[in-house]
N, C-alpha and C positions, 0 to 999 in steps of 0.2 A: 579487585574487581575482575570478573571473568572476562576473558578475551573472546569467548565463543560468540557473544552478542555481535561483535564487530565483524565476524567472519561472513555475515550475511548468508547463513545457511538456510536450509529448507524451512525451518520454523520462523525465522526472521522474515523471509520472503512472503510466507503465508500471512504473517502479522501485517506487513505492508499492504498486502492485497486486501485484507479485511478492512483495514483503516481507509484505504482508498475507496472501497465500496460504500462505506459510511459517508465519506465526503461527497461522493458522486450522487448519492441518494438525497442529499440536502440541497441540490440545485433545483430552482424553480423557474418556470417559464410561463408567464401569464397566470400566476397563482396556481400553477399545476406542477407537481413534483415530476421531475424527469430524471432518468439515469444519464448523467452527462458522459459523453463518449470520450475515450482516450485515443489520441492520435499517435501513430508511430512514424518514424522517419521513412519507412518503406511504403507509406500510404495506407497501411491497414488501420483498422479501427476496432476498438472494443466498445460495444454499445448494446442497447436493448436488454434482452434477457440474459446476455453474457455479463452478469453483474460482477463476477469475481474472476480475475485473471487466473488461469491455471498455472500456478507458479512453478510446478514441476517441469514445465516446458521452457522456462526462462532462467537466465542468470540475472544477478542484480544489475549488471551493466546494461543488459537489454531492457529490463524494467525501467531503469533510470531515464531512458529515452522517451518513455510514455508521457504525454502531456495533454492538458486541456487547452484547447485553442479558443480564446475569447476575442474574436475579431483579429486584430494585428498582434494581440498579446498571447503569450503562452505561459502556462503554469506547469512546470515539471513536477507533477504531483508526487511521484515516488521519491524523487530527490528531496522534496520538501518534507515528506513524512519521515524519511531517513534522518534528516537534520533534527526534527522534533524529537524522535526517539533517542538520538544521541544526547541531545540536550537534557532530556529527562533522566537518562541513565547517569549522566555526569552529576546532575544537580540533586538527585535523590540521595538521602542519607543512607538508605538501604535499597539499592537497585535490584536486590534479590528477586522480588516478585516479578519484575519485568523479565529477568532472565528465565525464571521458572515458566512464565507464559510462553516465551519463545520455545523452550524445550517441550512444553505440552503440545504446542501447535505442530511440532514435527510429526507427531504420531496421530493427529486427528485427520479424518478423511472428510467429515462434514464441516462446513463452515457456518458458524452461527455468530452473528455480531451482537445478539441481544444479551 
């Protein structure tokens, strides 16, 4: 198994960002889809039209602090997605396609989740 996946390189951070955007777009408020905001420890927030985090500006450690705040509860979304991807890579009989996707995303400039 390649260790590059666990290095959390540019392609991996991009994949996390795309997946987070998909999750955020599935939130509804009063039967209306909204882009759920990500809160950061410094008080800043990713919301509205800023649908995908600019991963080139962040390390995994910084991204890992991003969270959805639901009242008194917090969901550390990037940490959760990281755990899901690790689970898939370990459980897949051939994780090659997952590693290939990470490599492909390193070189893409446009983000398309479709």
